N, C-alpha and C positions, 0 to 999 in steps of 0.2 A: 734185735733189741726187744725189750718187753713192751715198749710204747708204740704199738702198731695197730692199725684198724683194718688190716687185710682180713677178709672173711667175715667182717661184721656188716651184714647187709641190712638196709633199712627197708622193711616191707610195708610200711605205712607212712603217711604224712606226719602223724603224731610222733613216731619214732625218729623221723628225720629232723623234726623240729624240737626234739627233747633238749633240755638244758645241758645234759651231759650225754651226748650221743655215743661216745666211746666207752666201752666197758671199763677200761683202766681209769678213766676219770670218775666213774661212779664208784669204783672200789676205793679210790683215793679219798673221795669225799666221805664215804661211809667210815673209813678209818679215822679221818680227821674229826668227824663228829663223835666217834667213840672215845677218842683221846680227850676231846674237849669236855664231854659230858661225864665221862667215867674216870679217865686217867688224871686229869688236872685236879678235880676235887679230892681225889684220894692221895695224890703224891705231892701236890703243891703246898707250900707252907702258907701261913697266914699272911706273911709279908708279900708273897707272890700274888696271892688272891686279891688282897686289898690295895696294894700299891702298883701293881703292874697289870693284872688281868682286868680288873674293873675299869680303870681309866681307858685301857685299850678298847674294851667293848663299847664304852660310852662314846669315845672319840670316833670309833668306827661308824656308829649310828649317825652321829652328827655329820661326819664326812660323807656318808652315803646320802644324807638329805641334801647337802650342798652340791654333791656331784649330780644328783638328778636335775637340779636347777641349772647349774653352770656347765657341767660336762655334757648332759644330754639335751637340755633345752636351750643352752647358749645364753642364759641370762646371768650376767655377772652380779654377784651379791657380796656385800661386805657387812651384812647385818645378821650373820649367823649367831653371834653371841647374844644379840638382843632377842632373837627368837627362842634361843635356849633359855634365857631368863624368863621369857613369857611362859614357857612350859613349866618351869620350876615354880614360879609364883602361882600359876593357875592350879597346879597340882596341890600346892600348899593350901590355898583357899578352899578348894574342893574337899580336901582331906579334913580340914578343920570344920567346915560347914556341914559336912555329911560324914560323921565318924563311922557310920555303919557301912559305908560304901566300900566295896572291894577295891584294893589298891590297883588292880589291873584296869578296872573301869575308870578310876581316878586318872591314871596315866593316859588312857585313850581319850577321855574328855579333855584333858589338858592339851593333847595333840590337836584335837578338833578346834579348841579355842585358839591355839597358836596358828592353825591353818587359816582361820578367819582373819587374824591379824596380818598374816603373810599376804593374803589376797588384798587387804587394804593397802599395804605398802608396795604391793606389786602393780598397782594401777599405773604408776609412771612408766612401766615397761611397755605400755601400749603406745607411747609417743616417743620414748627415748630408748637408747640401747648403748652398749659398750661402756666406755668410761663414764658417761653421764649417768647411766643407770647405776653404776657402782657408787657414784657420789650420792645418789638418791637413797640407796639402801644403807649407805654409811650414815645418812641422816636419821634413818629409822633406828640404827644401832644406838646413837647418842640419845635420841628421844626416849626410847624404851627404858634405857638404864636411868636416865634422869627422872622419868616418871615413877619408877619403882623406888628410887631414893627420895623423891620429893613428897609423895603421898604416903603417910604412915598406915593407911588402911591396908595396904598390901602386906605389911608386916604385923598386922593386928596391933598396931600402935606400940610396938616394942621400942624401948628407949635406945637400944644399941643398934637397931636396924638389922640385926642378925638373928634369925629364928631357927629353931631346931625342928627337923622333920618329925612328925608324930609317929610312934611305932605302929606298924600295920603288918598283918599276916595275909598271905594269899589264901590259905585255908588252914584251919585248925591251929596248930602251934608252929606252922612254917612261917616264922616272922622273917621279913626281908628288909625292914627298916627299924631303926631304934636300937637300943643297947641289947635287946634280946635276940637280935638277928646275928647269926654266925656268918663269917666271911664266905663259907661254902654256899649257904643259902642265898646270899646276895649275888654271888657269882652265877649260880645256876639260874636264878630268876632273870638276871640281866642277859645271860646267854640265850635263854629261850626267846626273849623278846627280840633280841638282835637277829637271831636266826630266822624267826618268822617274818620280820620286816624285811630282811635281806632277800628272802625267797619271794616275798611280795614285790619288792622293787625289781628283781630280775624278771618276773613275769610282766610287770607294768611296762618295762622298756622293750619287751618283746611283742607287746600288743600294739593296737592301732594308736593308743595314747602315746606310747614311747616313740613310735614312728612319726607321729605328728610333732613331737618335741624336736626330734632330730631334723625334720624338714624345716622347721622354724629356725633352728640353729644354723643350718647350712645356707639357706637363702629364704628369708621370710617372704619376700615378694613372690617368688616362684611358688612357695607353699600356699600362699593365699590364692594364687591363680588356679591351682589345681583343686581348690575347695576346702583347704584347711583354714579354720577360723582363728585368727591370732588372739582374739579376746579370750575365748575359752581355753585355748592351748597355753598361752602364757600365764594366765591366772591359775589354771589348773596346775601348772608346774610349780608356781609359788605356793599353792595350797599344799600339795603333796610334800614338797621340800620342807615347808614350815612345820607340817605334821611330824615329820621325822625329827627335825631339830627340836621341836617342843618336847617330844618324848625323851630325847637324849638329855635335854636340860632337866627334866623331872628325875631321870635316873641319876644324873650327876648330883642333884641336891638331896634326893631321898636315899639313894643306895650308896653312892661313893663318899660324899662328904657329910651326909646326915645334917646338913644345914643349908638354909636358903639365904643367899646373899647376892645382891646385885653386882657387887664388885668382882665376883668370880666370873662374870660374863661380859667383861669389858671388851674394848676393841682388840686387845691382844688375843683374846680367845677367838675372835672372828678371823684374824690373820692366821692364827695357828691352824684352824680348820681349813682355810684356803691353802696353806702350805701342804697339808696332807693330800689334798686331791691333785695338786700340781706334781708333787713328788710321786704319789702312788699311781696317778694316771687319770686324766680327764675322760669322762665317758666310759668308765669301767667300774663295775661293782667290786671286783677283786681289788682294783686299785685303791678303793676307799679303805679297805682293810690293810693293805700293804702300807699305805701312807700313814695310817694311824699307828701301826706297829713301829714304823720307823721313827716317828716323832716321839713316841712313848719310850722306846728303848734307847735312842741315841743319848739323851741326857744321863740315863743310868750308866751307859757304857763310858761316857766321858768322865763321870764322877768316879768310877772304879778303875779307869785306865791307869792313872798314876800309881795306884797300889799294885796293879797287876804287872806293870813294867818297871817298877821301882823308880818312878820319876817324882820329882818334888815340884808340883805345880799348884799354885794357889787356887782357891775356890773361885775368886773373881775372874782369873784368867780362863778357867774352865767354862764359866758362864758366858764370857765373851766369845770363846771358841765355838760354843753351841750356836750362837747367832751367826757367826761367820760361816760355819759349815752349812747351816740352813740356807743362807743367801747364796753361797757357791753352788749348792746342789740345785736350787731353783733355777739359777742361770744355766747350769749344765743341762738340766732336763728340758728347759724351754728351747735351747739351741740344738742339742744333740738328739734327744728323744722326747718330743713333746707329750707323748702318751705315757711317760713315766715307767715305774717299775712293772706295772702290769704288762706293758708292751714287751719289755725285756723277758719277762716270764713266758709270754706267748711265743716270742722268737726262739727261746730255748726249747719249748715243746715242739715247734715246727722242725727244728734241727734234729731232734730225737726221732721224729717220725720219718725223716729222710736219711738218717744215718745208714750206711757210711758215706753217703753222698750229700752232705749238707751244702746248701748254697751259700 
């Protein structure tokens, strides 16, 4: 078989600890990046770029942020939607207050602001955990959405409460927001941000920071005994997670919908992101992308399934089927394979490496 590592010797510690130690994995990743950066913008239609690829990338980044907190650090959170809303409104206020500021800096600063908010709401994790922590973060979700709806300063005193994202360019005429931005420009800009942050997340979880998160997740008392400080570790996890969620919220408002609205980040959005990491795989960077792809593509498949198979199914029934399938899959993965789709992918690769004697 082609997927073998025989003869690929690791002559240094750096090579042994590489993200992709096997040549086949590196080649596959390069091919995927070429397809993503070159093939998709050239071949995909405007519908695919705007309706499928953009939400997939934004959801992947949000799921990645939640996975760092819940999957790696073991801190259950139901406030993802509120943190995404914080990033969206922070980016809007910065873009309006500083019109000459580059959109990349606007997004980074919105992530920093969201990280500060995440640390504030992460303080209860120092005393409580599990279900009680989930309730505390759920309170942050309701509080943040209420605050953005209550105080018109966040929407620049707009009567409707819905504001449009101002047009911005990364450089020259490369607009990524507003009516002048093409779907290809939006897609490439979002793809670059997601790839850079995904690479950063992969290196974070492989560093001493990520190992501290996992030690706290597995047994916080033992972690504290060996010298890991719960205060810095837990609040750091909330900060990094909120940073990712804040940038994803800014991308959602500026790049995907071109409007900043608090209702777009309600409690349903938080549960949707949670479903992604459960189905994709807790404690897995790849699982965040797999879960986001599944959640984005499943409604589209269910909407087109009656036409493809010649069935006469009402739209209401399809909508209810979507919720039933989500619930059934969550129960299935929690019981059969808690590590989700990412673990199934890993098992498939291990079987290929041992073929024709798979265990």
